[in-house]
N, C-alpha and C positions, 0 to 999 in steps of 0.2 A: 889287147888281144883277147877273144873270147874264151870263155871258160869251157871245158869238157861238159861240166855240170854247173847248174846256176847256184848262186847262193841265195837260199829261199828263207826269207824273213817275214815272220807274221808281225803286223803292226796292230796291237791290241791293247785295250783298256776296257773293262767292263762298265765304266762311267761314260756317259755321252758328253759331248761338248768340251773335250779336252784337246783337240787339234789332232785327232787320229787321221782322219782323211786329209786334212790340210798337210800333214806330215807325208803321208803316202804320195800325194801328187807331187808336192815340191821337192821332197828329196830324191824322187824319181827323176825329175827334171834336172836337178843339180848333178845326179850321178851321169845322166846322159851328157850333159854339158861338159862333164870330166871325161868324156869318151867311153863310157859304159853303155850297154844295152840293158834295158829294163822292161820286164813285163808286170803290170799291176794286175793282180786278180781281186776283182771286187766282190766280196762275200756280204756286203752290208744291204739289206733289203732296200734302203734308202737311195742306193745308187749314186750317192753323191761324188764318189770318184770318178765315175763313168761320166756324169753330168759335168764335173768340172774339167774333163778333158776333151768335151765337145761331143760325147756320143749321146746323142739325143734318145728318147724313147723309141722313136720311129726306126732307128738304126739297129735296135738290139734285137735282131732275129733270133740269135742264139745267145744264151746268157749262162752264167755259173749255175743257175737253177737248172738248165737243160743238161749240164755236165754232171751234176751230183746226183738229180733225180732220174733223169731219162738215160744217163750213160752216154750222152753225146761226147765226142771227142773235144778236148780243150781247144784243139786248134781250129774247130769249127766256130768257136765263140770268140776267138782273139781278133781283135780290130786294130788297125793302125791310128794314129792321132796326128795332130797337126805337128808333132816333134818327131822328127827321124830318130829312129833307136828307141823310142817309147811306144809300147803296145799296152792294150788292156783288154782283160775279158770281162765285159761289163756284166752288172748285176741287174735284176729286175725286182718288182714287187712281189713276185712269186715266191721269193725266197722267205717271205714272211711265214709261210706254212711248211718251211723245209723241215723245222724240227719234229713236227707231227709225222710228216711223211717218211722221215728218216728212222724214226725210232724203232720201227719193226725190222728194219733191214739189217741183213748179215754185213759185217764188215763196215759198219755205218761211219766209223771213225777214220776209216783209211780211203774213203772214196777219193777225195782231193789229191791225197799222196799218190794214189794209182793213177789218176788223171795226169798228174804232172809228170810222173815217171813214164808214161807212155808218150807224151808229148815230146819230152826231152830225147827219146830214142828215135823219133820221126822228124825232128826239125832241128835246125842250129840253135841251140840254147842261148837265151839271155844270159848276161853276166849276173843279173839280179833278178829275182821274182819277189815282189813285195806284195803281201796279201792283206787287204784291208778288211779287217774283221768288224763284225757288229758289235755294238756297245753292250754286250752281255756275254756270260760265259755259257753260251749254248752249244749245239752240236755243230753249228757252223764255226765258231770259234775253235772248239775241239779238233775239227778237221784241219783247220789252218795250223794248229799247234803240233798235230801228228805229222803233218806234211814238212814242217819248217825245220830249218838248222838253227834258227835264231829267232828271238823274240825281242822286238824293239817296242817299248812302252812310253808313249807320250804322257806326261805327268803335269797336269795343270797346277800353276802355283796358287792353290787355294787351300782353305782349311779342310782337314780330313783326307787330304790327298793320299797320305802315306797310308791310312787305314784301308783304303779301297785297293791299294796296290798289293796289301798283305793277301788278300784273297786270291788274287791273280797269281801270285807266286806260290801260294799253295797248290793251285790248279796245276802250275808248271811242273812242280815236284811230283804230283800224281801222274801227269803224262809221262815224264821221265821214268817213273817206276814201272809203268804198265803198257806203254805204246810207243814212245820215242825216246830211248835212252840217250840219243844224241842231242836232244833240245837244250840249248843253252840261252842264258839271258844275255843278248847282245848288249843292251844298255837301256838306259832311261833317259828320255830328253825332256827337260823342263820347258813347258810351253806357256805361252800368254804371260811372259815374265816381264814384270815392271819393277825394276831396281828401285825405284822411288818409294815403293811401299813397304811398310814393315813386314807385312803378311808374306810378301814374295820373299824378302831376305830370311824370314824365318823357315818358310817352307824349303828354300834352297839349302839353307844350313842343315836342316834336319835330314834332307835327303842325301846330302853328301856325307854327313856323319854316320847314317845308317848303312848307306849302299856304297860308299867310297868310290872307287874308280869305275864302278858300273854306271855312275851317272856321267853323261857327256859333259865335256868342258863347254861346249856350244849350248846356249840357251836361245829359245826362240821368243823374240820380243812381241809384245802387243804391238801392232803394226796395221795402219789403215790400209796401205797397199795390199797386204797379205789378206785381209778381210774383204777387200774388193774384188781379188783376183777370180774367185768362183763364179762371180755374176758375169765375167767376160769368158767363161768356159776356157781358162787358161791357167797354168801356174803362175805365181808371182814373178818368176824369173822372166816370163815372157811379158807380163803385164807391166812391170816396172823393174828392169834389171838392176837398177841402182838403189833400190829400196833396202831398208835395214832387214826386211824379211828375207830378200833374195840373198843377202851376204850371209844370213844366219844358216840358211839351207845349203849354201855352198860350203860353209865351214863345217856342217854337220856331215856332209857327204865325204868330205876329206878325212874327218875322224872316223866315220864308218869304214873307209877304203883302208886307212892305216891300221886300224884294229884288225881288219879282214887279212892284211899281209902279215900280222903278227897275232896268231890265234891266241896266245896266252895273255894278250892284252884285254881280251874280252871273254876270258874262260868263266 
């Protein structure tokens, strides 16, 4: 059953290469497979979430740049994908200059929030809106955090992973204090997990000790099929439904939906 308002989640980490876009695409696909409808809003100038869902540059007549900079309706940018129930508002390289163009704007931190709010009042809402953020704490990411109800953080199992996370969490606290008191940390998902290595074991132990239940039980493994899927412009659940990567994102979707049914579980 569709929501009256969507659950808006920003997927963010200021570090690149942590599996952020991979998580946006494949978590969305797993949620759709579980009967939910999902809109991905691509805020990364690289546009990898758009490409990974088959939206080529030629198809991007309206993008999130037009929404934020020119005030185009979000509905004008949204496109269907090859997966029924999964739509995307694509990004373009023009977003690279968005920080400079937004800096002098009034209400520059609430542009995305306003666009989503207007869209929800004029169209049947998706169950989930997943915002794929750029790998930096810039005005685009801040727009996502102001618009979102929750933050999902992909955390790569590598040295210094938790140090980078601390800066993001400080930003979240500031956003909660000044612009979005309802923002919460939905959870941290460990990515590129290889249980055979001592480093992965140490990062996981440190994360669970530090953050407790905020770390999802599901971990996303290093998986060849997961790495291959973007080159076929599809989620891994379509590329190889039986792969370990597919199983992991299905499990993550189930955890997310269970936490959503019990708000106290991810407070």
